[in-house]
N, C-alpha and C positions, 0 to 999 in steps of 0.2 A: 350850583345853588338850586335848591328845591323851589318849585313853583306852586303856588296856591291854586287849587282847582277852580275857584271862583274867578281868579285872574285869567285863566285860560279860557273859561267860558265867556267872559266879557269880551274877549278879543275875537270870538267867532261871529259870523254873520247872524243877524237878528233871526233869520228863519231857523238856523241851527240851534240858537238859544231857545227858541219857542219849542222846537222838537224835543230838546232835552228836558224842558220843564214839563211838557205833556207826558213824556215817557216816565218821568219821576213820579208824577201823579198816578199814572196807571199802576206802577209798581207798589206804591204806598197803598192803593186800594186793594191789592191782592193779599195783603197781610193785615189782619185785624184781630184785635182782642175780642173776647166774647162780649164785652161791654159795647165796643164799637159796632159789632154785628147787630146787637139789640137796638142800638140807637139808629143805625142805618135802616132797620126795619120799622122804625118809629114806634117802638114798644117801650113801655115802662117796666121797671122791675116789679111793680105791683101787678101789672097785667100778666107777666110771665109767672109770677108766684101763684096767681089765681088758676091759671091753666094747669100748672104742675101740682097744685094742691099743697103748696108750702108757703112759708112766710116770706115777706119781702126781704128780710134780713138774710135769709138762707140764699136767696138769689144773689144778693150782694156778695156773700162769702163765696158762692160758686164762681162768680165772675172774677174773683181774685185768685182762685186756685191755679197752681201750675201743674197739678197732677190730679186726675179724677178717673172714675170708671168711664169706659166708653158708653155704657148704657145711660149714665147721667148726662154726658155730652149729647148723646142722641136725643134724649128726652127734651133737653134744653132747646136744641135746634128745631125739633118737631113742634115745640110750643109756639114757634114763630112761623111755622109752615115750611121749615127747611128740612134738609135731608143730609145725614152724615154719610160721606163717602171716604173710604180710606184707600190710598194708592201707595203702592210700594215702588220705589225706583232703585234700579241697580245699574252699575256701570256696564256698558255694552249690552244692554237689554232694554226692551221697551217697557213702559209702565205696566204694572199689574194692579187691577182693582181687586180689593179683598171684599168678599161678600159674606163673611161668616159672622158679622156683627149686627144682626137684626134685619138685614136686607137680603132677599133671595137673589140668587144669581140669575141674570137674564137667560142663561141656558136652561136652568131648571124651570123658569117661568114659561119659556118657549115650549119645552117638552110637555108641560102640563096643560098647555093651551091657555094659560092665564097671563094677564098683563103684569108688568113689574109691580104696579101699585097693588093689584089684588094679591099677588104672590107675597108682597110685603105684609099685607094684612094677615094672610094665612100664617106666615112665619112667626108673627107676634102673638097669634091667637091661642 
């Protein structure tokens, strides 16, 4: 007979139950929609629209999209002070950060003697 996960958790010691709840909260925080990110940054759609130079309705549509240009996503995140980072994961290989989407590679910045932030400004310029 199959057991319900809630029944199993209820039978655990209280400390284990608390640990499970805390970890669940951490995992939920790691995944957010664009709307949730904006709200976590305490920004309104109107504020984002002003920074991006678009209408509030366009921000609403952007937050509902499942597919968009990386440059659009990058601009949206920058409007809140955020930064887009893209990481590729492969089996049996460590993570690889991709730096061709508007952010200069730290290696290029180091060779040029510029900080990552100034290299980013140069790459967009």
